[in-house]
C-alpha positions as CSV (number, residue, x, y, z in Angstrom):
1,M,100.1,76.0,-110.6
2,A,98.4,73.5,-108.9
3,R,100.0,72.4,-105.3
4,D,101.7,68.6,-106.0
5,P,99.9,66.9,-103.6
6,I,102.5,64.5,-102.3
7,L,104.2,67.4,-101.2
8,A,101.5,67.6,-98.5
9,P,102.7,67.8,-95.1
10,V,102.5,64.4,-93.3
11,R,101.9,63.3,-90.0
12,D,105.4,64.2,-87.9
13,P,106.2,62.2,-85.1
14,V,108.7,64.0,-83.7
15,P,106.7,66.7,-81.4
16,E,104.9,64.0,-79.5
17,L,108.3,61.6,-79.0
18,L,109.9,65.1,-78.2
19,A,107.5,66.0,-75.5
20,Q,107.3,62.6,-73.9
21,A,111.4,62.9,-73.4
22,A,111.1,66.1,-72.1
23,A,109.1,65.1,-69.6
24,R,111.4,62.7,-68.6
25,L,114.4,65.2,-68.4
26,A,113.0,67.2,-66.5
27,R,112.2,64.8,-63.8
28,E,115.9,64.2,-63.7
29,F,116.1,67.6,-62.3
30,S,113.4,67.8,-60.1
31,A,114.8,68.4,-57.1
32,L,115.7,71.8,-58.1
33,P,113.7,74.9,-57.2
34,A,111.4,75.6,-59.7
35,L,111.4,78.7,-62.4
36,T,109.4,81.0,-63.3
37,E,108.6,81.0,-67.0
38,S,109.5,84.0,-69.3
39,G,108.1,85.3,-72.4
40,D,104.9,86.1,-74.1
41,S,103.7,83.0,-75.8
42,A,101.7,85.1,-78.3
43,R,104.6,87.0,-79.3
44,L,106.6,83.5,-79.7
45,A,103.9,82.1,-81.7
46,A,103.9,85.0,-84.2
47,V,107.3,85.3,-84.8
48,L,107.5,81.3,-85.2
49,D,104.9,81.5,-87.8
50,E,106.9,84.4,-89.6
51,T,109.8,81.9,-89.6
52,A,108.0,78.9,-90.9
53,A,106.9,81.2,-93.6
54,R,110.2,82.2,-94.3
55,L,111.6,78.6,-94.7
56,G,108.9,77.6,-97.4
57,D,111.3,79.3,-99.5
58,N,113.6,76.5,-100.3
59,Y,114.0,73.3,-102.4
60,P,111.9,70.4,-100.4
61,Y,115.4,68.3,-99.4
62,F,113.3,66.0,-97.6
63,H,111.5,64.6,-100.4
64,P,112.2,61.8,-102.3
65,L,111.7,64.1,-105.6
66,Y,114.5,66.4,-104.4
67,V,117.8,64.4,-106.2
68,G,120.1,67.7,-106.5
69,Q,122.7,68.2,-104.1
70,M,123.9,66.0,-101.0
71,L,121.0,66.7,-98.8
72,K,119.3,63.6,-96.4
73,P,117.3,64.5,-94.0
74,P,118.0,63.7,-90.0
75,H,116.5,60.9,-89.1
76,P,113.3,61.8,-86.9
77,V,115.1,60.4,-83.9
78,A,118.1,62.6,-84.6
79,R,115.8,65.7,-84.4
80,A,114.1,64.4,-81.4
81,A,117.4,64.1,-79.9
82,Y,118.9,67.4,-80.7
83,A,116.4,69.4,-79.7
84,L,115.8,67.2,-76.6
85,A,119.7,68.5,-75.9
86,M,119.4,71.9,-76.5
87,S,117.1,72.1,-73.6
88,I,120.3,71.7,-71.6
89,N,122.4,73.4,-74.5
90,P,125.8,71.3,-73.7
91,N,129.2,72.3,-74.4
92,N,131.7,69.6,-75.9
93,H,134.8,71.7,-75.3
94,A,134.8,70.1,-72.2
95,R,133.5,67.6,-69.2
96,D,132.4,70.1,-67.0
97,G,130.3,71.7,-70.2
98,G,128.8,68.4,-71.4
99,R,129.4,65.6,-69.0
100,A,126.8,63.3,-70.7
101,S,127.0,64.6,-74.4
102,S,130.9,64.1,-73.9
103,E,130.6,60.8,-72.7
104,M,128.2,60.3,-76.0
105,E,130.0,61.8,-78.4
106,I,133.4,59.3,-77.0
107,E,130.9,56.5,-77.5
108,A,129.7,57.6,-81.0
109,V,133.0,58.1,-82.3
110,G,134.3,54.8,-81.4
111,Q,131.2,53.0,-83.3
112,I,132.5,55.1,-86.3
113,A,135.8,53.9,-85.9
114,R,135.2,50.1,-85.5
115,M,133.5,50.7,-88.7
116,F,136.3,51.2,-90.1
117,G,138.5,48.8,-88.5
118,W,139.7,50.7,-85.5
119,D,139.6,49.8,-82.0
120,R,142.5,51.8,-80.9
121,H,142.1,55.6,-82.2
122,L,141.8,59.2,-81.6
123,G,138.7,61.1,-83.0
124,H,135.9,63.6,-82.3
125,L,133.4,65.3,-84.2
126,T,133.6,68.5,-85.9
127,S,131.4,71.4,-87.3
128,G,131.6,69.4,-90.4
129,G,133.5,68.0,-93.0
130,T,135.9,71.1,-93.7
131,M,136.7,71.4,-90.1
132,A,137.4,67.3,-89.8
133,N,139.6,67.9,-92.8
134,L,141.9,70.8,-91.5
135,E,142.3,69.1,-88.7
136,A,143.7,65.7,-90.8
137,L,146.2,68.4,-92.8
138,W,147.1,69.8,-89.5
139,V,148.6,67.1,-88.1
140,A,149.9,66.2,-91.1
141,G,151.9,69.4,-91.3
142,Q,153.1,68.7,-87.7
143,I,154.3,65.4,-88.2
144,A,155.9,66.4,-92.0
145,P,156.7,69.8,-91.7
146,G,157.2,72.0,-95.2
147,K,156.2,68.2,-97.3
148,R,153.8,69.1,-100.0
149,I,150.5,67.6,-99.5
150,V,148.4,65.9,-103.1
151,G,145.6,65.4,-104.0
152,S,143.2,64.1,-106.8
153,A,141.9,66.9,-109.0
154,Q,139.0,65.4,-108.4
155,A,139.5,66.0,-104.5
156,H,137.1,68.6,-102.8
157,Y,138.8,72.1,-103.2
158,T,138.6,72.9,-100.1
159,H,141.5,70.8,-99.5
160,G,143.7,73.1,-101.2
161,R,142.2,76.2,-99.4
162,I,143.0,74.5,-96.1
163,S,146.4,73.6,-97.2
164,G,147.0,78.0,-98.0
165,V,145.6,78.4,-94.4
166,L,148.3,75.4,-93.6
167,K,151.1,77.4,-95.6
168,L,151.6,74.0,-96.7
169,D,152.3,73.4,-100.8
170,Y,149.2,71.6,-102.3
171,S,149.4,70.0,-105.9
172,P,146.3,68.1,-107.8
173,V,147.4,64.8,-109.4
174,A,145.6,63.9,-112.8
175,A,142.1,61.7,-112.7
176,D,141.2,59.3,-115.2
177,A,137.8,59.5,-116.9
178,S,136.1,57.9,-114.3
179,G,136.9,60.6,-111.9
180,R,139.9,58.4,-109.8
181,M,143.2,59.2,-109.0
182,E,145.9,58.1,-111.6
183,P,148.7,56.2,-110.1
184,A,150.7,56.5,-112.2
185,A,150.5,60.5,-111.9
186,L,150.7,60.4,-108.3
187,E,154.1,58.1,-108.6
188,D,155.4,61.2,-110.9
189,E,154.9,63.5,-108.0
190,L,156.2,61.3,-105.3
191,K,159.5,60.9,-106.9
192,K,159.8,64.4,-106.6
193,G,160.8,63.6,-102.8
194,D,158.8,66.4,-101.1
195,V,155.3,64.7,-100.6
196,G,154.5,64.5,-97.2
197,T,150.5,63.6,-97.1
198,V,148.4,62.2,-100.2
199,V,144.8,62.7,-100.0
200,A,142.4,59.8,-100.8
201,T,139.0,60.7,-101.8
202,L,136.3,58.1,-100.9
203,G,133.6,59.3,-102.4
204,T,134.0,62.8,-104.8
205,T,131.5,65.5,-104.3
206,A,130.5,65.7,-108.4
207,I,130.7,62.1,-109.2
208,G,130.8,59.9,-106.4
209,A,134.3,58.4,-107.5
210,V,136.6,56.5,-105.3
211,D,140.2,56.8,-105.7
212,P,142.4,53.5,-105.9
213,L,143.2,53.2,-102.3
214,E,145.0,50.1,-102.4
215,E,147.2,51.0,-105.3
216,I,147.7,54.2,-102.9
217,L,149.2,51.8,-100.3
218,A,151.3,50.0,-102.4
219,L,153.3,53.3,-103.5
220,R,153.4,54.1,-99.6
221,E,155.2,51.3,-98.9
222,K,157.8,52.5,-102.0
223,Y,158.0,55.7,-100.8
224,G,156.8,56.9,-97.4
225,F,154.4,59.4,-97.0
226,R,151.0,59.8,-94.7
227,I,147.7,58.7,-96.5
228,H,144.4,60.9,-95.3
229,V,141.2,59.4,-96.6
230,D,138.8,62.0,-97.2
231,A,135.4,60.2,-96.8
232,A,133.5,62.8,-95.8
233,Y,130.6,62.1,-98.5
234,G,131.6,58.1,-99.0
235,G,132.8,56.7,-95.7
236,Y,129.2,54.6,-94.9
237,F,130.0,52.9,-97.9
238,R,132.5,50.7,-95.8
239,L,129.0,48.7,-94.6
240,I,128.2,47.5,-98.0
241,G,131.5,47.4,-99.9
242,E,130.8,44.1,-101.1
243,E,127.9,45.3,-102.7
244,L,130.2,47.9,-104.7
245,A,132.1,47.3,-107.9
246,E,135.6,45.8,-107.5
247,P,137.4,48.7,-107.5
248,A,135.3,50.6,-104.9
249,R,135.2,47.2,-103.1
250,R,139.1,46.9,-103.2
251,A,139.4,50.3,-101.7
252,Y,136.8,50.4,-98.9
253,A,138.5,47.3,-97.7
254,A,141.6,49.1,-97.6
255,I,140.3,52.0,-95.2
256,S,141.8,50.9,-92.1
257,E,145.2,51.5,-93.3
258,A,144.9,54.9,-93.9
259,D,146.5,56.9,-91.2
260,S,143.7,59.2,-90.9
261,I,139.9,59.5,-91.8
262,V,137.1,62.1,-92.0
263,V,133.4,60.9,-92.7
264,D,130.5,63.5,-92.4
265,P,127.8,62.2,-90.2
266,H,125.2,64.9,-91.6
267,K,125.4,63.4,-95.0
268,H,124.9,59.8,-94.9
269,G,124.6,59.4,-91.4
270,L,121.5,61.0,-90.9
271,Q,122.3,63.7,-88.8
272,P,121.7,67.4,-88.7
273,Y,124.3,70.0,-89.8
274,G,126.7,70.3,-88.5
275,C,128.4,67.2,-87.7
276,G,131.8,65.8,-89.1
277,C,134.1,63.5,-87.8
278,V,137.8,63.7,-87.5
279,L,139.6,59.8,-86.8
280,F,143.7,59.2,-86.3
281,R,144.7,55.7,-86.4
282,D,147.6,56.8,-84.1
283,P,146.4,57.7,-80.7
284,G,149.5,59.3,-80.2
285,V,148.9,62.4,-82.4
286,G,146.8,63.8,-79.1
287,R,150.5,65.3,-78.1
288,F,149.9,67.8,-80.9
289,Y,146.8,69.1,-79.4
290,K,148.0,69.6,-76.2
291,H,147.5,73.4,-74.5
292,D,147.2,74.8,-71.1
293,S,144.9,77.2,-70.9
294,P,144.1,78.5,-67.5
295,Y,140.6,79.2,-68.2
296,T,139.0,75.8,-69.5
297,Y,137.4,73.9,-67.4
298,F,139.5,71.6,-65.8
299,T,137.4,70.0,-62.2
300,S,137.8,67.0,-63.9
301,S,140.4,65.0,-64.2
302,E,139.6,63.0,-67.1
303,L,140.6,63.6,-70.6
304,H,138.0,66.1,-72.1
305,L,137.3,66.7,-76.1
306,G,138.7,70.2,-75.6
307,E,142.4,68.3,-75.4
308,I,142.2,66.7,-78.5
309,S,140.4,68.9,-81.2
310,L,141.1,72.3,-82.8
311,E,137.6,73.8,-82.1
312,C,136.4,75.0,-79.0
313,S,133.0,75.4,-78.3
314,R,130.5,72.7,-80.0
315,A,128.0,71.6,-80.2
316,G,126.9,68.8,-77.4
317,A,123.8,68.3,-79.0
318,A,125.1,66.9,-82.3
319,A,126.9,64.6,-80.2
320,V,123.6,63.3,-78.6
321,S,121.5,63.3,-81.5
322,L,124.5,61.0,-83.5
323,W,124.7,58.5,-80.7
324,T,120.7,58.1,-80.4
325,T,120.4,57.8,-83.7
326,Q,123.3,55.1,-83.8
327,K,121.5,53.2,-80.9
328,L,118.7,53.3,-83.0
329,L,120.3,52.2,-85.9
330,P,123.5,50.8,-85.4
331,L,126.6,50.6,-87.9
332,T,126.3,47.3,-88.3
333,V,127.1,45.0,-92.1
334,G,123.9,43.6,-93.1
335,G,121.7,46.2,-90.9
336,E,119.0,48.5,-91.1
337,F,121.2,51.6,-91.5
338,A,123.2,49.6,-94.4
339,A,120.3,48.4,-95.9
340,G,119.4,52.1,-96.5
341,L,122.7,53.0,-98.1
342,A,122.2,49.7,-100.4
343,A,118.8,51.2,-101.2
344,G,119.8,54.5,-102.7
345,R,122.3,52.8,-104.3
346,R,120.1,50.5,-106.5
347,A,118.3,53.7,-107.5
348,A,121.4,55.4,-108.7
349,L,122.4,52.3,-111.0
350,E,118.5,52.1,-111.7
351,L,118.5,55.6,-113.2
352,D,122.0,55.3,-114.8
353,R,120.4,52.4,-116.4
354,R,117.4,54.1,-117.8
355,L,119.1,56.6,-118.9
356,R,121.9,54.7,-121.4
357,A,118.9,53.4,-122.9
358,D,117.5,56.4,-123.8
359,G,118.8,58.1,-127.0
360,R,118.6,62.0,-125.6
361,F,121.3,61.1,-123.0
362,E,124.8,60.0,-122.7
363,A,125.5,58.6,-119.4
364,L,129.7,58.2,-118.1
365,A,131.6,56.4,-120.8
366,A,133.9,54.8,-117.5
367,G,130.6,53.1,-116.7
368,A,127.5,53.0,-113.9
369,P,127.8,54.9,-110.6
370,Q,130.6,54.1,-107.9
371,L,128.5,54.9,-105.3
372,D,125.0,56.4,-105.1
373,I,125.7,59.5,-107.7
374,V,124.6,59.8,-111.0
375,V,125.7,62.4,-113.6
376,W,124.7,62.7,-117.4
377,K,125.0,64.8,-120.4
378,V,122.8,65.6,-123.0
379,K,123.2,64.9,-126.1
380,A,123.8,68.2,-128.8
381,A,126.2,68.9,-131.3
382,S,127.8,70.9,-129.1
383,A,129.2,71.3,-125.5
384,E,127.4,74.9,-125.7
385,E,124.3,73.6,-126.9
386,A,124.5,70.2,-124.8
387,S,125.0,72.8,-121.7
388,E,121.6,74.8,-122.7
389,R,119.8,71.8,-123.0
390,A,121.1,71.0,-119.5
391,Q,119.7,74.1,-117.9
392,K,116.5,73.8,-119.5
393,I,115.9,70.2,-118.3
394,F,116.8,71.4,-114.6
395,D,113.9,74.3,-115.0
396,A,111.5,72.0,-116.4
397,A,111.7,69.4,-114.2
398,A,111.7,72.0,-111.2
399,R,108.7,72.9,-112.1
400,R,107.3,69.3,-111.4
401,N,109.0,69.5,-108.7
402,L,111.5,67.3,-109.5
403,H,114.7,68.6,-108.6
404,L,117.9,67.9,-109.9
405,A,121.6,69.5,-109.8
406,L,124.0,70.8,-112.7
407,V,128.1,70.4,-112.5
408,Q,130.5,71.1,-114.6
409,L,132.7,68.0,-116.3
410,P,135.0,67.2,-118.8
411,R,133.4,66.9,-122.2
412,Y,135.3,63.5,-122.5
413,W,134.6,61.9,-119.9
414,F,131.1,61.3,-122.0
415,D,131.7,60.8,-125.7
416,G,135.8,61.5,-126.2
417,G,135.5,65.1,-127.0
418,V,138.1,67.9,-126.8
419,D,140.0,66.7,-123.1
420,T,140.3,70.5,-121.9
421,E,136.3,70.9,-122.9
422,T,133.6,71.1,-120.2
423,V,130.0,70.6,-120.3
424,T,127.2,71.3,-118.1
425,C,126.0,68.1,-117.0
426,L,122.8,67.2,-115.2
427,R,123.3,65.3,-111.7
428,S,121.3,63.8,-108.9
429,V,122.1,62.2,-105.6
430,L,120.3,59.4,-104.8
431,M,121.0,59.4,-100.9
432,K,117.5,58.8,-99.4
433,P,116.4,55.1,-99.3
434,E,113.1,56.7,-100.4
435,H,114.5,57.2,-103.5
436,E,114.2,53.3,-104.9
437,A,110.8,53.3,-104.4
438,W,110.3,56.8,-106.3
439,L,112.3,55.8,-109.0
440,P,109.5,55.6,-111.4
441,R,108.4,58.7,-110.5
442,I,111.4,60.5,-110.7
443,W,112.0,59.0,-114.1
444,D,108.5,60.0,-115.5
445,E,109.6,63.4,-114.4
446,L,112.4,63.8,-116.1
447,D,111.5,62.3,-119.0
448,A,108.5,64.7,-119.6
449,A,111.0,67.6,-118.8
450,S,113.2,66.5,-121.2
451,T,110.5,65.7,-124.1
452,E,109.7,69.6,-123.8
453,V,113.2,70.5,-124.4
454,V,114.5,68.5,-126.8
455,G,111.4,65.8,-127.7
456,E,110.9,62.4,-127.8
């Protein structure tokens, strides 16, 4: 099969920009004695060439025709800043290990907190959403020891796993046909009197569902519990909340009332993996992190990030990359960064519209996508046949360089089938701003792949 010219390499601005910045950084340390370079450049070139060849065994995550999983390429300035920081390789566990990068982390995290309406907070970066959620639930367990944690049946599976690690009981709460937590089912759990924390998800992994946070907050007034918002995927949509449908809009408007929030800059935040962020509304929770390690760097009397995080060594380069990106693209309503989120959402709505108009597919019965994730079922006489067709379309689309994803969902979410029956569906995450311009091409390839499998 001939190589699709749309996948041909494009000019990468990072090497040139990085070389200029690296020269500036070198001047910052010009007073030091010169070092003799070591290494055989020919051997380095050979092994890097082999590495590049090995990396070719990947889906083209960077390209707009990759619409499968939650994979968004880092912004060029993020890549350059990360590589620049790696020439020093700072460790943000303590200020001695990362003086500049620690300050940059504090500033960047403060900007994220303000996006959620918090001027006072305690927070830091983590290696990803799993560790960030672990810290939030660990603090919840410290505040309400022995109390149960509950979350939607559509919440990320790691919440149950994390609770097990923390020796806390975890219970799922039923979700409705739109993938949102059912407040009535939540209240049934709260009436038992042993719930300490409710996990509300703003942007579920499967379909991007947004839990009814404002209704959960009302229940908190009645029953008293902590609310942790897992917005690892959907957090940045706070910037375009007014463009969302009413239920999601209300949830994002209420997010500042949560006790803790997790968001992943390495998803919509244009960052390399791994870069998660955990935030607490009450800075007083820092008391749970207090330690007196004799071997941690203490030449600075200022608070260091190792005193408010469970992780020890953490890549300072992640903080440098995030700070630099937010310097270029501030987290402001109506700004360039927010416009990118809005473009991806428009692409998702357009794909959903086309799917609903095509007799071969069934979109979610509950309505249009809540964020920028689209799922659809292939029409067939049975769930088994629909699942087989979805797999075949997935394969046929990949042969055309259109890369989708597969997801298991309740059949009744689509056509009212048996509520215990699941069906394999097709799924697209339209999180790249470029997806809006590429939507016609995406649809043409999906249409051709579907025609190959099920006909016109």
